[in-house]
C-alpha positions as CSV (number, residue, x, y, z in Angstrom):
1,X,-97.4,23.6,-31.1
2,X,-98.1,20.8,-28.6
3,X,-96.3,19.6,-25.4
4,X,-93.1,21.6,-26.0
5,X,-93.3,25.4,-25.9
6,X,-91.5,28.5,-24.6
7,X,-92.5,27.6,-21.0
8,X,-90.7,24.3,-21.1
9,X,-87.9,24.0,-18.5
10,X,-86.2,20.7,-19.0
11,X,-83.7,18.5,-17.3
12,X,-81.5,15.7,-18.8
13,X,-81.2,12.4,-16.9
14,X,-77.9,10.8,-17.7
15,X,-76.4,14.1,-18.8
16,X,-72.7,13.1,-18.2
17,X,-72.9,10.0,-20.5
18,X,-71.7,10.2,-24.1
19,X,-75.2,10.5,-25.6
20,X,-76.4,12.8,-22.8
21,X,-73.5,15.2,-23.3
22,X,-73.7,15.3,-27.1
23,X,-77.5,15.8,-27.3
24,X,-77.5,18.3,-24.4
25,X,-75.2,20.5,-26.5
26,X,-77.4,20.1,-29.6
27,X,-80.6,20.8,-27.7
28,X,-79.2,24.0,-26.1
29,X,-77.8,25.1,-29.5
30,X,-81.4,24.9,-30.9
31,X,-82.7,27.1,-28.1
32,X,-84.2,24.5,-25.7
33,X,-84.2,25.6,-22.1
34,X,-82.1,22.9,-20.4
35,X,-81.8,24.0,-16.8
36,X,-80.1,21.0,-15.1
37,X,-79.1,17.4,-15.4
38,X,-78.7,14.3,-13.2
39,X,-75.9,11.9,-12.9
40,X,-75.5,10.1,-9.5
41,X,-72.1,10.8,-8.0
42,X,-71.3,13.6,-10.4
43,X,-73.0,16.5,-8.6
44,X,-71.1,19.8,-8.8
45,X,-70.0,19.2,-12.4
46,X,-71.3,21.0,-15.4
47,X,-72.1,20.0,-19.0
48,X,-72.3,22.8,-21.5
49,X,-72.7,25.2,-18.6
50,X,-75.6,23.1,-17.2
51,X,-75.3,22.1,-13.5
52,X,-75.3,18.4,-12.7
53,X,-77.1,17.1,-9.6
54,X,-77.4,13.6,-8.0
55,X,-81.2,13.4,-8.3
56,X,-84.3,15.2,-9.5
57,X,-85.2,15.8,-5.8
58,X,-82.0,17.8,-5.5
59,X,-82.7,19.7,-8.7
60,X,-86.1,20.8,-7.4
61,X,-84.5,22.6,-4.5
62,X,-82.7,25.0,-6.9
63,X,-85.0,24.8,-9.9
64,X,-88.6,24.2,-8.5
65,X,-90.3,25.1,-11.8
66,X,-88.8,22.3,-14.0
67,X,-91.6,20.6,-16.0
68,X,-89.9,18.2,-18.5
69,X,-87.2,15.6,-18.6
70,X,-85.4,13.7,-21.3
71,X,-83.8,10.3,-20.4
72,X,-80.4,9.1,-21.8
73,X,-79.9,6.2,-19.5
74,X,-79.1,2.5,-20.3
75,X,-82.1,0.3,-20.6
76,X,-81.8,-1.7,-17.3
77,X,-82.0,1.6,-15.3
78,X,-84.6,3.4,-17.2
79,X,-87.6,2.3,-15.1
80,X,-86.2,3.8,-11.9
81,X,-85.2,7.0,-13.8
82,X,-88.6,7.3,-15.3
83,X,-90.4,6.8,-12.0
84,X,-88.3,9.5,-10.5
85,X,-89.2,11.9,-13.3
86,X,-92.9,11.1,-13.5
87,X,-93.3,12.2,-9.9
88,X,-91.8,15.6,-10.5
89,X,-92.5,16.8,-14.1
90,X,-95.4,16.9,-16.7
91,X,-93.5,15.6,-19.7
92,X,-91.0,12.7,-19.8
93,X,-89.2,11.7,-23.1
94,X,-87.5,8.3,-23.1
95,X,-84.9,8.0,-25.9
96,X,-83.5,4.6,-24.8
97,X,-84.4,1.5,-26.8
98,X,-84.4,-2.2,-25.8
99,X,-86.3,-1.5,-22.6
100,X,-88.0,-4.7,-21.3
101,X,-91.7,-4.5,-22.2
102,X,-92.8,-5.2,-18.6
103,X,-90.7,-2.2,-17.5
104,X,-92.4,0.0,-20.1
105,X,-95.9,-1.3,-19.0
106,X,-95.1,-0.2,-15.5
107,X,-93.8,3.2,-16.6
108,X,-96.9,3.9,-18.7
109,X,-99.2,2.8,-15.8
110,X,-97.3,5.0,-13.3
111,X,-97.4,7.9,-15.7
112,X,-101.2,7.6,-16.1
113,X,-101.6,7.5,-12.3
114,X,-99.6,10.8,-12.1
115,X,-101.2,12.4,-15.2
116,X,-97.7,12.8,-16.7
117,X,-97.2,12.5,-20.5
118,X,-94.5,10.0,-21.6
119,X,-93.1,10.0,-25.1
120,X,-91.3,6.8,-26.0
121,X,-89.4,4.7,-25.2
122,X,-87.4,4.1,-28.4
123,X,-88.3,7.6,-29.7
124,X,-86.4,10.4,-31.5
125,X,-88.3,12.8,-29.2
126,X,-90.2,15.9,-29.9
127,X,-89.4,19.2,-31.7
128,X,-91.3,22.4,-32.0
129,X,-89.4,24.3,-34.8
130,X,-88.2,27.7,-33.8
131,X,-88.8,26.9,-30.1
132,X,-86.8,23.9,-29.1
133,X,-86.4,20.1,-29.1
134,X,-86.2,17.4,-26.6
135,X,-84.7,14.6,-28.7
136,X,-82.1,13.5,-31.1
137,X,-83.4,14.7,-34.5
138,X,-81.3,16.7,-36.9
139,X,-82.7,20.3,-36.6
140,X,-81.8,21.6,-40.1
141,X,-84.6,19.6,-41.8
142,X,-87.4,21.3,-39.8
143,X,-89.1,24.6,-40.4
144,X,-91.7,26.5,-38.5
145,X,-95.1,26.0,-40.0
146,X,-98.6,24.6,-39.5
147,X,-98.2,20.8,-40.2
148,X,-98.4,18.6,-37.2
149,X,-96.4,15.3,-37.6
150,X,-96.7,12.2,-35.5
151,X,-94.8,9.0,-36.3
152,X,-93.8,5.5,-35.1
153,X,-90.5,5.7,-37.1
154,X,-87.6,8.1,-36.4
155,X,-86.0,7.9,-39.9
156,X,-89.4,8.2,-41.6
157,X,-90.0,11.3,-39.5
158,X,-86.8,12.9,-40.8
159,X,-87.5,11.9,-44.4
160,X,-91.0,13.4,-44.4
161,X,-90.2,16.5,-42.4
162,X,-87.4,17.2,-44.9
163,X,-89.8,16.8,-47.9
164,X,-92.3,19.1,-46.2
165,X,-89.6,21.7,-45.5
166,X,-88.2,21.5,-49.1
167,X,-91.7,22.0,-50.5
168,X,-91.9,25.4,-48.7
169,X,-94.1,24.2,-45.8
170,X,-93.2,23.9,-42.1
171,X,-94.1,21.9,-39.0
172,X,-96.0,23.0,-35.9
173,X,-94.7,20.1,-33.8
174,X,-93.2,16.8,-34.7
175,X,-93.0,13.8,-32.4
176,X,-92.1,10.2,-32.5
177,X,-94.3,8.0,-30.3
178,X,-91.7,5.2,-30.5
179,X,-91.6,1.9,-32.3
180,X,-92.1,-0.5,-29.3
181,X,-95.3,-2.5,-28.8
182,X,-96.0,-0.5,-25.7
183,X,-95.5,3.3,-25.6
184,X,-96.5,6.3,-23.6
185,X,-98.3,8.8,-25.8
186,X,-100.1,7.1,-28.7
187,X,-101.5,8.3,-32.0
188,X,-104.9,9.1,-30.6
189,X,-103.4,11.3,-27.8
190,X,-101.3,13.1,-30.4
191,X,-104.3,13.7,-32.7
192,X,-106.3,15.0,-29.8
193,X,-103.6,17.5,-29.0
194,X,-103.1,18.6,-32.6
195,X,-106.9,19.1,-33.0
196,X,-106.8,21.5,-30.1
197,X,-103.7,23.3,-31.2
198,X,-104.5,26.5,-33.1
199,X,-101.1,26.5,-34.8
200,X,-101.7,23.1,-36.5
201,X,-103.8,23.1,-39.7
202,X,-103.1,19.7,-41.1
203,X,-101.8,16.5,-39.6
204,X,-99.4,13.9,-41.0
205,X,-99.6,10.4,-39.4
206,X,-96.7,8.1,-40.2
207,X,-97.4,4.5,-39.4
208,X,-96.0,1.1,-40.1
209,X,-96.9,-2.6,-40.2
210,X,-97.8,-4.4,-37.0
211,X,-100.7,-3.8,-34.6
212,X,-103.8,-1.7,-35.3
213,X,-102.9,1.6,-33.6
214,X,-103.2,3.6,-36.9
215,X,-106.7,2.2,-37.6
216,X,-107.8,3.0,-34.1
217,X,-106.5,6.5,-34.5
218,X,-108.4,6.9,-37.8
219,X,-111.6,5.7,-36.1
220,X,-111.1,8.3,-33.4
221,X,-110.3,11.0,-35.9
222,X,-113.5,10.3,-37.9
223,X,-115.6,11.3,-34.9
224,X,-113.4,13.9,-33.1
225,X,-110.8,15.5,-35.5
226,X,-111.9,18.2,-38.0
227,X,-108.4,18.8,-39.5
228,X,-107.2,17.0,-42.6
229,X,-105.1,13.9,-41.9
230,X,-102.5,12.6,-44.4
231,X,-101.0,9.2,-43.7
232,X,-98.3,6.9,-45.0
233,X,-97.9,3.3,-43.8
234,X,-94.4,1.8,-44.2
235,X,-93.8,-1.9,-44.9
236,X,-96.0,-2.8,-47.9
237,X,-93.6,-5.5,-49.0
238,X,-93.0,-7.0,-45.5
239,X,-93.6,-10.8,-45.3
240,X,-96.0,-12.3,-42.8
241,X,-94.4,-13.0,-39.4
242,X,-91.2,-11.0,-40.1
243,X,-90.2,-8.3,-37.7
244,X,-89.1,-5.2,-39.5
245,X,-86.9,-2.8,-37.5
246,X,-89.2,-2.0,-34.6
247,X,-90.3,-4.4,-32.0
248,X,-93.9,-3.3,-32.7
249,X,-93.5,-3.9,-36.5
250,X,-94.5,-7.5,-36.8
251,X,-97.4,-8.8,-38.8
252,X,-99.6,-11.6,-37.4
253,X,-102.6,-12.4,-39.7
254,X,-103.9,-9.7,-42.0
255,X,-104.9,-6.9,-39.6
256,X,-101.4,-5.5,-39.3
257,X,-100.4,-5.5,-42.9
258,X,-99.6,-2.2,-44.6
259,X,-102.1,-2.8,-47.4
260,X,-104.9,-3.6,-44.9
261,X,-104.2,-0.5,-42.9
262,X,-104.1,1.7,-46.0
263,X,-107.5,0.4,-47.1
264,X,-109.1,0.9,-43.7
265,X,-107.6,4.4,-43.2
266,X,-108.9,5.4,-46.6
267,X,-112.4,4.2,-45.7
268,X,-112.2,6.3,-42.6
269,X,-111.5,9.5,-44.5
270,X,-107.8,9.7,-44.2
271,X,-105.8,10.7,-47.2
272,X,-103.3,7.8,-47.7
273,X,-100.0,8.2,-49.6
274,X,-98.7,5.2,-51.6
275,X,-95.1,6.4,-51.4
276,X,-93.6,9.0,-49.0
277,X,-93.1,11.5,-51.9
278,X,-96.9,11.6,-52.3
279,X,-97.4,13.2,-48.9
280,X,-96.5,16.8,-50.0
281,X,-98.9,16.6,-52.9
282,X,-101.7,15.5,-50.5
283,X,-100.8,18.3,-48.2
284,X,-101.3,20.8,-51.1
285,X,-104.8,19.5,-51.9
C-alpha cells in the first residue's frame, strides 16, 4: 500500500456541504480514520459524529497528529483551502474539478516547497482496499491484493478495478492522479512509490490521449522499475484537436495520440492492452 495506511488520520475540508457530508459517511463506513472536519462558521457541529471546526489550525489544537486532508470545496476557494492544508499535513486530496489552471500551478509549487503530496485536482482520490479510502470511489469493486493501479480517469479506474476483482485478484492501492493538464502527484511519482511498496507486485497504468506523461513514466520505469507494468491508453478513436472529457485529454500533433503512446510504451517494455478487457489477461502472464 502507498500513501494511505492504518496510520492515516484525516480531516475533511468542506465537511458540512452536500458532497462533504455524503462522502464523509462513506469513507467512515469503509474504515477510514476521519478525525475532524472544517467549515468556517460551523464550529461545534458534528457530521456523522465527526467534530467540525472553523480551521485546520483549530483542529490541530485538539488533534495534533492529523496527517491527511481531503477537500470538498467549490473551485474558487480551493487554493486557499489547499494552502491551509499543505502547511499542516503530509497528504492532500483535491476532489474538486474546474479549478483554474494557474491556481493548480500555485498549489503544486507550494506543495513541493513543503514536501507535501497532493493528489488531484479533479481526482476520484485514493483507496487502499481493506484499510480505507480518501475519495469518492464505490468501494464494493475493490478487493485487497497486490496490483497497484494509477490512472488519469476515474471511470476507467472503476472499470478496470472491477475486472481485476472479478478475475480473483485484488489491489494494493488505487489512485487517480486527476485529468487536468497540471496535477499534484504524477505517474512517475506513483510508479516510484509502487516500486518501493512490498505489497505491490504488478502495476496497472491507465492513461489517455493528450500530453506525454505516460511515455515519460515508461521511460522512467525502464531505468528504475523492476515490477511488471500493464497499461491501457483510452481514446484511440479521438479526432485531432478534440478535447475528450478531461482538460488534459486534447491531442495536438501526433505525440499525444493513443496509438502513438501505445507504440512508444510497448517499445519501452510496458505490456499494452488494446482494450480494457485485455488487462486481466496481461496480469495473468
